[in-house]
Gaussian input, Z-matrix of N, CA and C with variables (Angstrom, degrees):
# hf/3-21g

backbone

0 1
 N
 C     1     B1
 C     2     B2     1     A1
 N     3     B3     2     A2     1     D1
 C     4     B4     3     A3     2     D2
 C     5     B5     4     A4     3     D3
 N     6     B6     5     A5     4     D4
 C     7     B7     6     A6     5     D5
 C     8     B8     7     A7     6     D6
 N     9     B9     8     A8     7     D7
 C    10    B10     9     A9     8     D8
 C    11    B11    10    A10     9     D9
 N    12    B12    11    A11    10    D10
 C    13    B13    12    A12    11    D11
 C    14    B14    13    A13    12    D12
 N    15    B15    14    A14    13    D13
 C    16    B16    15    A15    14    D14
 C    17    B17    16    A16    15    D15
 N    18    B18    17    A17    16    D16
 C    19    B19    18    A18    17    D17
 C    20    B20    19    A19    18    D18
 N    21    B21    20    A20    19    D19
 C    22    B22    21    A21    20    D20
 C    23    B23    22    A22    21    D21
 N    24    B24    23    A23    22    D22
 C    25    B25    24    A24    23    D23
 C    26    B26    25    A25    24    D24
 N    27    B27    26    A26    25    D25
 C    28    B28    27    A27    26    D26
 C    29    B29    28    A28    27    D27
 N    30    B30    29    A29    28    D28
 C    31    B31    30    A30    29    D29
 C    32    B32    31    A31    30    D30
 N    33    B33    32    A32    31    D31
 C    34    B34    33    A33    32    D32
 C    35    B35    34    A34    33    D33
 N    36    B36    35    A35    34    D34
 C    37    B37    36    A36    35    D35
 C    38    B38    37    A37    36    D36
 N    39    B39    38    A38    37    D37
 C    40    B40    39    A39    38    D38
 C    41    B41    40    A40    39    D39
 N    42    B42    41    A41    40    D40
 C    43    B43    42    A42    41    D41
 C    44    B44    43    A43    42    D42
 N    45    B45    44    A44    43    D43
 C    46    B46    45    A45    44    D44
 C    47    B47    46    A46    45    D45
 N    48    B48    47    A47    46    D46
 C    49    B49    48    A48    47    D47
 C    50    B50    49    A49    48    D48
 N    51    B51    50    A50    49    D49
 C    52    B52    51    A51    50    D50
 C    53    B53    52    A52    51    D51
 N    54    B54    53    A53    52    D52
 C    55    B55    54    A54    53    D53
 C    56    B56    55    A55    54    D54
 N    57    B57    56    A56    55    D55
 C    58    B58    57    A57    56    D56
 C    59    B59    58    A58    57    D57
 N    60    B60    59    A59    58    D58
 C    61    B61    60    A60    59    D59
 C    62    B62    61    A61    60    D60
 N    63    B63    62    A62    61    D61
 C    64    B64    63    A63    62    D62
 C    65    B65    64    A64    63    D63
 N    66    B66    65    A65    64    D64
 C    67    B67    66    A66    65    D65
 C    68    B68    67    A67    66    D66
 N    69    B69    68    A68    67    D67
 C    70    B70    69    A69    68    D68
 C    71    B71    70    A70    69    D69
 N    72    B72    71    A71    70    D70
 C    73    B73    72    A72    71    D71
 C    74    B74    73    A73    72    D72
 N    75    B75    74    A74    73    D73
 C    76    B76    75    A75    74    D74
 C    77    B77    76    A76    75    D75
 N    78    B78    77    A77    76    D76
 C    79    B79    78    A78    77    D77
 C    80    B80    79    A79    78    D78
 N    81    B81    80    A80    79    D79
 C    82    B82    81    A81    80    D80
 C    83    B83    82    A82    81    D81
 N    84    B84    83    A83    82    D82
 C    85    B85    84    A84    83    D83
 C    86    B86    85    A85    84    D84
 N    87    B87    86    A86    85    D85
 C    88    B88    87    A87    86    D86
 C    89    B89    88    A88    87    D87
 N    90    B90    89    A89    88    D88
 C    91    B91    90    A90    89    D89
 C    92    B92    91    A91    90    D90
 N    93    B93    92    A92    91    D91
 C    94    B94    93    A93    92    D92
 C    95    B95    94    A94    93    D93
 N    96    B96    95    A95    94    D94
 C    97    B97    96    A96    95    D95
 C    98    B98    97    A97    96    D96
 N    99    B99    98    A98    97    D97
 C   100   B100    99    A99    98    D98
 C   101   B101   100   A100    99    D99
 N   102   B102   101   A101   100   D100
 C   103   B103   102   A102   101   D101
 C   104   B104   103   A103   102   D102
 N   105   B105   104   A104   103   D103
 C   106   B106   105   A105   104   D104
 C   107   B107   106   A106   105   D105
 N   108   B108   107   A107   106   D106
 C   109   B109   108   A108   107   D107
 C   110   B110   109   A109   108   D108
 N   111   B111   110   A110   109   D109
 C   112   B112   111   A111   110   D110
 C   113   B113   112   A112   111   D111
 N   114   B114   113   A113   112   D112
 C   115   B115   114   A114   113   D113
 C   116   B116   115   A115   114   D114
 N   117   B117   116   A116   115   D115
 C   118   B118   117   A117   116   D116
 C   119   B119   118   A118   117   D117
 N   120   B120   119   A119   118   D118
 C   121   B121   120   A120   119   D119
 C   122   B122   121   A121   120   D120
 N   123   B123   122   A122   121   D121
 C   124   B124   123   A123   122   D122
 C   125   B125   124   A124   123   D123
 N   126   B126   125   A125   124   D124
 C   127   B127   126   A126   125   D125
 C   128   B128   127   A127   126   D126
 N   129   B129   128   A128   127   D127
 C   130   B130   129   A129   128   D128
 C   131   B131   130   A130   129   D129
 N   132   B132   131   A131   130   D130
 C   133   B133   132   A132   131   D131
 C   134   B134   133   A133   132   D132
 N   135   B135   134   A134   133   D133
 C   136   B136   135   A135   134   D134
 C   137   B137   136   A136   135   D135
 N   138   B138   137   A137   136   D136
 C   139   B139   138   A138   137   D137
 C   140   B140   139   A139   138   D138
 N   141   B141   140   A140   139   D139
 C   142   B142   141   A141   140   D140
 C   143   B143   142   A142   141   D141
 N   144   B144   143   A143   142   D142
 C   145   B145   144   A144   143   D143
 C   146   B146   145   A145   144   D144
 N   147   B147   146   A146   145   D145
 C   148   B148   147   A147   146   D146
 C   149   B149   148   A148   147   D147
 N   150   B150   149   A149   148   D148
 C   151   B151   150   A150   149   D149
 C   152   B152   151   A151   150   D150
 N   153   B153   152   A152   151   D151
 C   154   B154   153   A153   152   D152
 C   155   B155   154   A154   153   D153
 N   156   B156   155   A155   154   D154
 C   157   B157   156   A156   155   D155
 C   158   B158   157   A157   156   D156
 N   159   B159   158   A158   157   D157
 C   160   B160   159   A159   158   D158
 C   161   B161   160   A160   159   D159
 N   162   B162   161   A161   160   D160
 C   163   B163   162   A162   161   D161
 C   164   B164   163   A163   162   D162
 N   165   B165   164   A164   163   D163
 C   166   B166   165   A165   164   D164
 C   167   B167   166   A166   165   D165
 N   168   B168   167   A167   166   D166
 C   169   B169   168   A168   167   D167
 C   170   B170   169   A169   168   D168
 N   171   B171   170   A170   169   D169
 C   172   B172   171   A171   170   D170
 C   173   B173   172   A172   171   D171
 N   174   B174   173   A173   172   D172
 C   175   B175   174   A174   173   D173
 C   176   B176   175   A175   174   D174
 N   177   B177   176   A176   175   D175
 C   178   B178   177   A177   176   D176
 C   179   B179   178   A178   177   D177
 N   180   B180   179   A179   178   D178
 C   181   B181   180   A180   179   D179
 C   182   B182   181   A181   180   D180
 N   183   B183   182   A182   181   D181
 C   184   B184   183   A183   182   D182
 C   185   B185   184   A184   183   D183
 N   186   B186   185   A185   184   D184
 C   187   B187   186   A186   185   D185
 C   188   B188   187   A187   186   D186
 N   189   B189   188   A188   187   D187
 C   190   B190   189   A189   188   D188
 C   191   B191   190   A190   189   D189
 N   192   B192   191   A191   190   D190
 C   193   B193   192   A192   191   D191
 C   194   B194   193   A193   192   D192
 N   195   B195   194   A194   193   D193
 C   196   B196   195   A195   194   D194
 C   197   B197   196   A196   195   D195
 N   198   B198   197   A197   196   D196
 C   199   B199   198   A198   197   D197
 C   200   B200   199   A199   198   D198
 N   201   B201   200   A200   199   D199
 C   202   B202   201   A201   200   D200
 C   203   B203   202   A202   201   D201
 N   204   B204   203   A203   202   D202
 C   205   B205   204   A204   203   D203
 C   206   B206   205   A205   204   D204
 N   207   B207   206   A206   205   D205
 C   208   B208   207   A207   206   D206
 C   209   B209   208   A208   207   D207
 N   210   B210   209   A209   208   D208
 C   211   B211   210   A210   209   D209
 C   212   B212   211   A211   210   D210
 N   213   B213   212   A212   211   D211
 C   214   B214   213   A213   212   D212
 C   215   B215   214   A214   213   D213
 N   216   B216   215   A215   214   D214
 C   217   B217   216   A216   215   D215
 C   218   B218   217   A217   216   D216
 N   219   B219   218   A218   217   D217
 C   220   B220   219   A219   218   D218
 C   221   B221   220   A220   219   D219
 N   222   B222   221   A221   220   D220
 C   223   B223   222   A222   221   D221
 C   224   B224   223   A223   222   D222
 N   225   B225   224   A224   223   D223
 C   226   B226   225   A225   224   D224
 C   227   B227   226   A226   225   D225
 N   228   B228   227   A227   226   D226
 C   229   B229   228   A228   227   D227
 C   230   B230   229   A229   228   D228
 N   231   B231   230   A230   229   D229
 C   232   B232   231   A231   230   D230
 C   233   B233   232   A232   231   D231
 N   234   B234   233   A233   232   D232
 C   235   B235   234   A234   233   D233
 C   236   B236   235   A235   234   D234
 N   237   B237   236   A236   235   D235
 C   238   B238   237   A237   236   D236
 C   239   B239   238   A238   237   D237
 N   240   B240   239   A239   238   D238
 C   241   B241   240   A240   239   D239
 C   242   B242   241   A241   240   D240
 N   243   B243   242   A242   241   D241
 C   244   B244   243   A243   242   D242
 C   245   B245   244   A244   243   D243
 N   246   B246   245   A245   244   D244
 C   247   B247   246   A246   245   D245
 C   248   B248   247   A247   246   D246
 N   249   B249   248   A248   247   D247
 C   250   B250   249   A249   248   D248
 C   251   B251   250   A250   249   D249
 N   252   B252   251   A251   250   D250
 C   253   B253   252   A252   251   D251
 C   254   B254   253   A253   252   D252
 N   255   B255   254   A254   253   D253
 C   256   B256   255   A255   254   D254
 C   257   B257   256   A256   255   D255
 N   258   B258   257   A257   256   D256
 C   259   B259   258   A258   257   D257
 C   260   B260   259   A259   258   D258
 N   261   B261   260   A260   259   D259
 C   262   B262   261   A261   260   D260
 C   263   B263   262   A262   261   D261
 N   264   B264   263   A263   262   D262
 C   265   B265   264   A264   263   D263
 C   266   B266   265   A265   264   D264
 N   267   B267   266   A266   265   D265
 C   268   B268   267   A267   266   D266
 C   269   B269   268   A268   267   D267
 N   270   B270   269   A269   268   D268
 C   271   B271   270   A270   269   D269
 C   272   B272   271   A271   270   D270
 N   273   B273   272   A272   271   D271
 C   274   B274   273   A273   272   D272
 C   275   B275   274   A274   273   D273
 N   276   B276   275   A275   274   D274
 C   277   B277   276   A276   275   D275
 C   278   B278   277   A277   276   D276
 N   279   B279   278   A278   277   D277
 C   280   B280   279   A279   278   D278
 C   281   B281   280   A280   279   D279
 N   282   B282   281   A281   280   D280
 C   283   B283   282   A282   281   D281
 C   284   B284   283   A283   282   D282
 N   285   B285   284   A284   283   D283
 C   286   B286   285   A285   284   D284
 C   287   B287   286   A286   285   D285
 N   288   B288   287   A287   286   D286
 C   289   B289   288   A288   287   D287
 C   290   B290   289   A289   288   D288
 N   291   B291   290   A290   289   D289
 C   292   B292   291   A291   290   D290
 C   293   B293   292   A292   291   D291
 N   294   B294   293   A293   292   D292
 C   295   B295   294   A294   293   D293
 C   296   B296   295   A295   294   D294
 N   297   B297   296   A296   295   D295
 C   298   B298   297   A297   296   D296
 C   299   B299   298   A298   297   D297
 N   300   B300   299   A299   298   D298
 C   301   B301   300   A300   299   D299
 C   302   B302   301   A301   300   D300
 N   303   B303   302   A302   301   D301
 C   304   B304   303   A303   302   D302
 C   305   B305   304   A304   303   D303
 N   306   B306   305   A305   304   D304
 C   307   B307   306   A306   305   D305
 C   308   B308   307   A307   306   D306
 N   309   B309   308   A308   307   D307
 C   310   B310   309   A309   308   D308
 C   311   B311   310   A310   309   D309
 N   312   B312   311   A311   310   D310
 C   313   B313   312   A312   311   D311
 C   314   B314   313   A313   312   D312
 N   315   B315   314   A314   313   D313
 C   316   B316   315   A315   314   D314
 C   317   B317   316   A316   315   D315
 N   318   B318   317   A317   316   D316
 C   319   B319   318   A318   317   D317
 C   320   B320   319   A319   318   D318
 N   321   B321   320   A320   319   D319
 C   322   B322   321   A321   320   D320
 C   323   B323   322   A322   321   D321
 N   324   B324   323   A323   322   D322
 C   325   B325   324   A324   323   D323
 C   326   B326   325   A325   324   D324
 N   327   B327   326   A326   325   D325
 C   328   B328   327   A327   326   D326
 C   329   B329   328   A328   327   D327

   B1=1.4167
   B2=1.5226
   B3=1.3441
   B4=1.4791
   B5=1.5208
   B6=1.2770
   B7=1.4377
   B8=1.5171
   B9=1.3729
   B10=1.5736
   B11=1.5048
   B12=1.3477
   B13=1.4573
   B14=1.5565
   B15=1.2769
   B16=1.4860
   B17=1.6263
   B18=1.3491
   B19=1.4307
   B20=1.5615
   B21=1.2419
   B22=1.5794
   B23=1.5553
   B24=1.2885
   B25=1.4774
   B26=1.5493
   B27=1.3130
   B28=1.5125
   B29=1.4949
   B30=1.3129
   B31=1.5307
   B32=1.5073
   B33=1.3594
   B34=1.4698
   B35=1.5318
   B36=1.2485
   B37=1.5606
   B38=1.5421
   B39=1.3990
   B40=1.4465
   B41=1.4549
   B42=1.3679
   B43=1.4194
   B44=1.6696
   B45=1.3010
   B46=1.3981
   B47=1.4608
   B48=1.3551
   B49=1.5292
   B50=1.4374
   B51=1.3627
   B52=1.4949
   B53=1.5038
   B54=1.2976
   B55=1.4941
   B56=1.4327
   B57=1.3242
   B58=1.4036
   B59=1.6031
   B60=1.2627
   B61=1.4510
   B62=1.5601
   B63=1.3149
   B64=1.5136
   B65=1.4318
   B66=1.3816
   B67=1.4569
   B68=1.5166
   B69=1.3839
   B70=1.5842
   B71=1.4917
   B72=1.3060
   B73=1.5409
   B74=1.5268
   B75=1.3520
   B76=1.4988
   B77=1.5489
   B78=1.2896
   B79=1.3826
   B80=1.5823
   B81=1.2988
   B82=1.4773
   B83=1.6263
   B84=1.2283
   B85=1.4765
   B86=1.5603
   B87=1.2995
   B88=1.4203
   B89=1.4513
   B90=1.3509
   B91=1.4473
   B92=1.4476
   B93=1.3263
   B94=1.4356
   B95=1.5886
   B96=1.3599
   B97=1.4028
   B98=1.4433
   B99=1.3939
   B100=1.4838
   B101=1.4570
   B102=1.3738
   B103=1.4542
   B104=1.5473
   B105=1.1902
   B106=1.5487
   B107=1.5580
   B108=1.3576
   B109=1.4551
   B110=1.5883
   B111=1.2383
   B112=1.4097
   B113=1.6077
   B114=1.2222
   B115=1.4982
   B116=1.5132
   B117=1.3418
   B118=1.5679
   B119=1.5992
   B120=1.2737
   B121=1.4477
   B122=1.5181
   B123=1.1938
   B124=1.5349
   B125=1.5192
   B126=1.1836
   B127=1.5203
   B128=1.5302
   B129=1.4072
   B130=1.5204
   B131=1.4766
   B132=1.3285
   B133=1.4970
   B134=1.5542
   B135=1.3113
   B136=1.4028
   B137=1.5458
   B138=1.3260
   B139=1.5552
   B140=1.4971
   B141=1.2928
   B142=1.5211
   B143=1.5082
   B144=1.3134
   B145=1.4041
   B146=1.5740
   B147=1.3728
   B148=1.3242
   B149=1.4563
   B150=1.2550
   B151=1.5558
   B152=1.4542
   B153=1.3254
   B154=1.4708
   B155=1.4731
   B156=1.2680
   B157=1.4668
   B158=1.5422
   B159=1.3239
   B160=1.4224
   B161=1.5403
   B162=1.3985
   B163=1.4696
   B164=1.4449
   B165=1.4038
   B166=1.3918
   B167=1.5557
   B168=1.3144
   B169=1.4298
   B170=1.5722
   B171=1.3578
   B172=1.4636
   B173=1.4817
   B174=1.3886
   B175=1.5069
   B176=1.4449
   B177=1.3180
   B178=1.5607
   B179=1.5194
   B180=1.3339
   B181=1.4915
   B182=1.4959
   B183=1.4205
   B184=1.4777
   B185=1.5315
   B186=1.4315
   B187=1.5541
   B188=1.5128
   B189=1.2943
   B190=1.4992
   B191=1.5174
   B192=1.3180
   B193=1.4384
   B194=1.4683
   B195=1.3057
   B196=1.4271
   B197=1.5428
   B198=1.3824
   B199=1.4380
   B200=1.6285
   B201=1.3498
   B202=1.4479
   B203=1.5833
   B204=1.3082
   B205=1.4573
   B206=1.6188
   B207=1.3956
   B208=1.5966
   B209=1.5272
   B210=1.2971
   B211=1.4329
   B212=1.5170
   B213=1.3739
   B214=1.5467
   B215=1.4831
   B216=1.3574
   B217=1.3966
   B218=1.6294
   B219=1.3392
   B220=1.3574
   B221=1.5045
   B222=1.4023
   B223=1.5161
   B224=1.5282
   B225=1.3315
   B226=1.4268
   B227=1.4741
   B228=1.2987
   B229=1.4753
   B230=1.5255
   B231=1.3581
   B232=1.4639
   B233=1.5197
   B234=1.3556
   B235=1.4781
   B236=1.4675
   B237=1.3555
   B238=1.4472
   B239=1.4320
   B240=1.3315
   B241=1.4698
   B242=1.5549
   B243=1.3503
   B244=1.4756
   B245=1.5320
   B246=1.3181
   B247=1.4453
   B248=1.4604
   B249=1.3416
   B250=1.4574
   B251=1.5365
   B252=1.2721
   B253=1.4421
   B254=1.5393
   B255=1.3094
   B256=1.4557
   B257=1.4732
   B258=1.3675
   B259=1.4330
   B260=1.6718
   B261=1.3814
   B262=1.5031
   B263=1.5007
   B264=1.3136
   B265=1.4727
   B266=1.4885
   B267=1.2102
   B268=1.5682
   B269=1.4150
   B270=1.3874
   B271=1.3992
   B272=1.6019
   B273=1.3885
   B274=1.4387
   B275=1.5831
   B276=1.3559
   B277=1.4359
   B278=1.5112
   B279=1.3242
   B280=1.5433
   B281=1.6719
   B282=1.2614
   B283=1.4069
   B284=1.5797
   B285=1.3034
   B286=1.5322
   B287=1.5044
   B288=1.3595
   B289=1.5309
   B290=1.5271
   B291=1.3543
   B292=1.4735
   B293=1.4309
   B294=1.3772
   B295=1.4792
   B296=1.5597
   B297=1.2936
   B298=1.3885
   B299=1.5406
   B300=1.3709
   B301=1.4800
   B302=1.5661
   B303=1.2934
   B304=1.4602
   B305=1.5231
   B306=1.3148
   B307=1.5390
   B308=1.4493
   B309=1.2975
   B310=1.4467
   B311=1.4911
   B312=1.2451
   B313=1.5275
   B314=1.4114
   B315=1.2662
   B316=1.4533
   B317=1.4773
   B318=1.3392
   B319=1.6270
   B320=1.4550
   B321=1.2808
   B322=1.4486
   B323=1.5691
   B324=1.2759
   B325=1.5311
   B326=1.6033
   B327=1.3478
   B328=1.4670
   B329=1.5110
   A1=109.35
   A2=115.97
   A3=117.65
   A4=109.91
   A5=108.50
   A6=120.11
   A7=111.48
   A8=107.64
   A9=117.25
   A10=111.00
   A11=118.04
   A12=119.51
   A13=111.54
   A14=114.79
   A15=120.86
   A16=108.99
   A17=114.08
   A18=118.00
   A19=111.63
   A20=110.16
   A21=113.59
   A22=108.40
   A23=115.98
   A24=116.51
   A25=109.11
   A26=118.23
   A27=120.41
   A28=111.41
   A29=113.37
   A30=117.18
   A31=112.71
   A32=123.10
   A33=119.62
   A34=110.20
   A35=117.46
   A36=119.65
   A37=108.94
   A38=117.71
   A39=117.78
   A40=113.34
   A41=115.57
   A42=119.93
   A43=109.30
   A44=115.99
   A45=120.23
   A46=114.25
   A47=114.24
   A48=112.56
   A49=118.42
   A50=113.62
   A51=117.14
   A52=110.62
   A53=119.53
   A54=118.77
   A55=113.38
   A56=120.16
   A57=123.39
   A58=111.02
   A59=115.41
   A60=122.60
   A61=110.90
   A62=111.93
   A63=118.05
   A64=110.32
   A65=118.40
   A66=117.41
   A67=113.41
   A68=112.94
   A69=116.07
   A70=109.29
   A71=118.37
   A72=117.83
   A73=113.49
   A74=114.94
   A75=116.29
   A76=111.91
   A77=116.86
   A78=118.69
   A79=114.98
   A80=112.26
   A81=114.30
   A82=110.49
   A83=119.00
   A84=119.35
   A85=109.92
   A86=114.66
   A87=117.90
   A88=120.25
   A89=112.11
   A90=120.85
   A91=116.13
   A92=116.89
   A93=125.94
   A94=108.59
   A95=117.58
   A96=120.23
   A97=111.09
   A98=119.45
   A99=125.04
   A100=110.37
   A101=117.20
   A102=123.39
   A103=111.92
   A104=122.17
   A105=123.68
   A106=109.93
   A107=117.33
   A108=120.98
   A109=110.75
   A110=117.43
   A111=121.71
   A112=117.17
   A113=109.16
   A114=115.58
   A115=112.34
   A116=111.55
   A117=115.10
   A118=104.86
   A119=119.67
   A120=121.97
   A121=113.46
   A122=117.81
   A123=120.04
   A124=110.54
   A125=120.10
   A126=125.08
   A127=109.86
   A128=115.06
   A129=119.26
   A130=108.35
   A131=119.80
   A132=123.88
   A133=105.36
   A134=119.80
   A135=122.64
   A136=110.14
   A137=115.38
   A138=115.53
   A139=111.54
   A140=120.58
   A141=120.92
   A142=106.01
   A143=114.88
   A144=126.43
   A145=115.71
   A146=110.85
   A147=122.58
   A148=114.01
   A149=119.96
   A150=118.74
   A151=113.36
   A152=118.98
   A153=120.32
   A154=109.01
   A155=126.54
   A156=131.80
   A157=111.59
   A158=121.56
   A159=120.23
   A160=111.16
   A161=120.35
   A162=117.62
   A163=115.65
   A164=115.90
   A165=119.00
   A166=114.52
   A167=113.59
   A168=121.93
   A169=106.53
   A170=117.40
   A171=123.43
   A172=108.99
   A173=118.05
   A174=125.54
   A175=107.44
   A176=116.81
   A177=122.62
   A178=104.98
   A179=122.13
   A180=121.57
   A181=110.68
   A182=111.34
   A183=114.17
   A184=113.41
   A185=107.65
   A186=114.70
   A187=113.05
   A188=116.45
   A189=125.36
   A190=109.78
   A191=118.08
   A192=115.99
   A193=111.51
   A194=124.94
   A195=129.12
   A196=107.27
   A197=117.62
   A198=121.22
   A199=114.33
   A200=110.11
   A201=119.38
   A202=109.38
   A203=114.93
   A204=121.18
   A205=110.60
   A206=112.09
   A207=116.88
   A208=104.39
   A209=119.78
   A210=121.47
   A211=110.23
   A212=115.98
   A213=119.51
   A214=107.36
   A215=121.59
   A216=126.92
   A217=110.44
   A218=118.04
   A219=120.85
   A220=114.87
   A221=113.72
   A222=120.55
   A223=114.22
   A224=119.64
   A225=125.77
   A226=116.28
   A227=113.81
   A228=120.29
   A229=110.90
   A230=115.39
   A231=123.02
   A232=111.25
   A233=114.86
   A234=115.65
   A235=110.99
   A236=120.31
   A237=123.55
   A238=110.66
   A239=117.66
   A240=121.14
   A241=112.57
   A242=115.32
   A243=119.07
   A244=108.38
   A245=117.18
   A246=117.58
   A247=114.25
   A248=118.49
   A249=122.92
   A250=108.31
   A251=122.37
   A252=127.08
   A253=111.42
   A254=116.44
   A255=125.53
   A256=105.49
   A257=117.96
   A258=120.93
   A259=110.61
   A260=111.57
   A261=113.24
   A262=110.01
   A263=117.88
   A264=118.00
   A265=115.77
   A266=117.08
   A267=123.59
   A268=110.00
   A269=118.99
   A270=121.87
   A271=112.67
   A272=113.06
   A273=115.47
   A274=113.86
   A275=112.00
   A276=113.23
   A277=113.37
   A278=113.67
   A279=119.05
   A280=106.21
   A281=118.02
   A282=115.54
   A283=117.03
   A284=113.57
   A285=116.97
   A286=111.94
   A287=115.02
   A288=117.31
   A289=110.66
   A290=117.79
   A291=118.26
   A292=114.49
   A293=115.38
   A294=121.27
   A295=112.71
   A296=114.52
   A297=125.10
   A298=110.62
   A299=114.14
   A300=115.83
   A301=113.98
   A302=117.08
   A303=121.53
   A304=109.30
   A305=116.89
   A306=115.16
   A307=113.55
   A308=117.20
   A309=122.50
   A310=111.25
   A311=117.70
   A312=125.69
   A313=110.68
   A314=122.42
   A315=125.90
   A316=117.84
   A317=111.86
   A318=113.71
   A319=113.42
   A320=116.76
   A321=116.30
   A322=113.51
   A323=115.61
   A324=118.34
   A325=106.52
   A326=112.08
   A327=118.64
   A328=106.88
   D1=131.88
   D2=-175.76
   D3=-74.80
   D4=168.88
   D5=-177.75
   D6=-60.37
   D7=-52.89
   D8=-179.55
   D9=-56.53
   D10=-45.10
   D11=-177.14
   D12=-68.44
   D13=-32.27
   D14=-178.48
   D15=-70.80
   D16=-43.32
   D17=175.45
   D18=-62.64
   D19=-41.96
   D20=-178.77
   D21=-63.10
   D22=-42.61
   D23=179.15
   D24=-67.33
   D25=-35.55
   D26=-179.37
   D27=-63.17
   D28=-46.41
   D29=179.39
   D30=-77.54
   D31=-18.71
   D32=168.89
   D33=-74.14
   D34=-33.98
   D35=170.46
   D36=-66.03
   D37=-33.00
   D38=176.45
   D39=-67.31
   D40=-37.85
   D41=179.38
   D42=-66.05
   D43=-45.55
   D44=174.33
   D45=-56.23
   D46=-48.38
   D47=175.36
   D48=-59.81
   D49=-38.03
   D50=179.70
   D51=-69.62
   D52=-38.66
   D53=177.51
   D54=-69.75
   D55=-38.56
   D56=175.96
   D57=-62.16
   D58=-42.42
   D59=179.10
   D60=-62.21
   D61=-48.19
   D62=178.81
   D63=-62.57
   D64=-42.09
   D65=-178.26
   D66=-67.14
   D67=-32.03
   D68=176.90
   D69=-73.03
   D70=-45.82
   D71=-176.89
   D72=-69.93
   D73=-26.40
   D74=177.31
   D75=-105.94
   D76=31.62
   D77=-174.78
   D78=-58.14
   D79=-29.56
   D80=-179.18
   D81=-84.45
   D82=-7.35
   D83=-176.88
   D84=-126.99
   D85=-87.59
   D86=-176.94
   D87=-93.20
   D88=-7.29
   D89=-175.32
   D90=-53.54
   D91=-42.71
   D92=-174.79
   D93=-64.77
   D94=-27.87
   D95=-177.15
   D96=-92.01
   D97=-16.71
   D98=176.16
   D99=-83.56
   D100=-33.28
   D101=-173.39
   D102=-49.78
   D103=-51.95
   D104=-177.32
   D105=-53.60
   D106=-45.38
   D107=176.95
   D108=-66.66
   D109=-39.00
   D110=172.10
   D111=-57.91
   D112=-45.80
   D113=176.02
   D114=-65.54
   D115=-39.96
   D116=-179.71
   D117=-64.72
   D118=-51.40
   D119=177.64
   D120=-56.64
   D121=-37.12
   D122=174.05
   D123=-68.46
   D124=-46.00
   D125=176.05
   D126=-54.35
   D127=-48.57
   D128=-176.71
   D129=-67.99
   D130=-34.22
   D131=-175.38
   D132=-72.25
   D133=-39.65
   D134=-172.66
   D135=-78.29
   D136=-11.41
   D137=175.55
   D138=-86.17
   D139=-2.20
   D140=178.70
   D141=-62.43
   D142=160.54
   D143=179.63
   D144=-58.92
   D145=-43.52
   D146=-174.38
   D147=-125.54
   D148=113.64
   D149=-179.14
   D150=-80.92
   D151=-42.99
   D152=-179.32
   D153=-90.31
   D154=136.52
   D155=-0.31
   D156=-93.22
   D157=2.70
   D158=-175.87
   D159=-61.32
   D160=-21.44
   D161=178.21
   D162=-65.82
   D163=-10.62
   D164=175.47
   D165=-69.33
   D166=-4.45
   D167=178.71
   D168=-72.12
   D169=-29.16
   D170=175.07
   D171=-50.76
   D172=-44.97
   D173=179.42
   D174=-59.10
   D175=-45.84
   D176=-174.27
   D177=-66.81
   D178=-33.59
   D179=-179.33
   D180=-69.34
   D181=-44.19
   D182=179.57
   D183=-60.46
   D184=-38.75
   D185=178.10
   D186=-59.60
   D187=-38.45
   D188=176.95
   D189=-61.27
   D190=-44.82
   D191=177.66
   D192=-68.39
   D193=-39.44
   D194=-178.58
   D195=-62.35
   D196=-46.79
   D197=179.82
   D198=-62.46
   D199=-37.98
   D200=174.40
   D201=-57.99
   D202=-52.85
   D203=-179.55
   D204=-57.30
   D205=-41.79
   D206=-179.98
   D207=-64.55
   D208=-38.27
   D209=-175.30
   D210=-67.57
   D211=-40.97
   D212=-178.20
   D213=-69.34
   D214=-31.78
   D215=-169.05
   D216=-93.43
   D217=5.03
   D218=-171.59
   D219=-66.45
   D220=-20.88
   D221=-176.66
   D222=-84.67
   D223=3.58
   D224=-171.44
   D225=87.73
   D226=54.48
   D227=174.80
   D228=-76.38
   D229=-164.19
   D230=-179.63
   D231=-71.68
   D232=-26.36
   D233=-175.97
   D234=-104.67
   D235=152.66
   D236=178.30
   D237=-75.58
   D238=119.10
   D239=-175.29
   D240=-76.36
   D241=-20.27
   D242=-177.09
   D243=-71.11
   D244=-42.67
   D245=179.31
   D246=-63.38
   D247=-39.49
   D248=177.48
   D249=-68.19
   D250=-39.85
   D251=174.80
   D252=-55.67
   D253=-51.41
   D254=179.48
   D255=-57.39
   D256=-58.93
   D257=-170.81
   D258=-58.55
   D259=-38.00
   D260=-179.60
   D261=-71.36
   D262=-37.31
   D263=175.46
   D264=-63.33
   D265=-43.42
   D266=179.34
   D267=-65.39
   D268=-48.94
   D269=-179.10
   D270=-64.93
   D271=-34.32
   D272=-178.65
   D273=-74.25
   D274=-32.41
   D275=175.43
   D276=-72.53
   D277=-35.63
   D278=179.46
   D279=-71.22
   D280=-38.08
   D281=178.54
   D282=-72.78
   D283=-54.04
   D284=179.15
   D285=-71.03
   D286=-43.71
   D287=179.94
   D288=-65.80
   D289=-39.65
   D290=177.17
   D291=-64.93
   D292=-36.60
   D293=174.75
   D294=-60.07
   D295=-48.42
   D296=-178.99
   D297=-59.12
   D298=-50.86
   D299=177.20
   D300=-64.62
   D301=-38.40
   D302=-177.61
   D303=-68.26
   D304=-41.57
   D305=177.94
   D306=-71.28
   D307=-27.56
   D308=174.78
   D309=-63.87
   D310=-43.40
   D311=178.60
   D312=-73.27
   D313=-33.04
   D314=-179.55
   D315=-79.47
   D316=-26.99
   D317=-179.42
   D318=-76.32
   D319=144.68
   D320=179.01
   D321=-74.31
   D322=149.80
   D323=-176.83
   D324=-64.24
   D325=151.87
   D326=-179.31
   D327=-89.26

């Protein structure tokens, strides 16, 4: 699998993770409208030739939603922005760092 194809699959999983997270967090408002797009992205991501380690992109997508919520709440909203920031940072490092480590181990030596 080429690097570009692996990255595309990774970010497709990221999109699926972000949309699923958004549909769950906004279930009472916009979540029901986002859910069909989330399921479509999940279906497209699952159709890739290799699921592991590209599925770690789902963590990066969830991290993106957490960081977006932290950014929205930075001015002192009803939610604590620090907890969303920490969750987004941890999930982002796990998703992107885990993918980088996994692809390094899976790639043949030059």
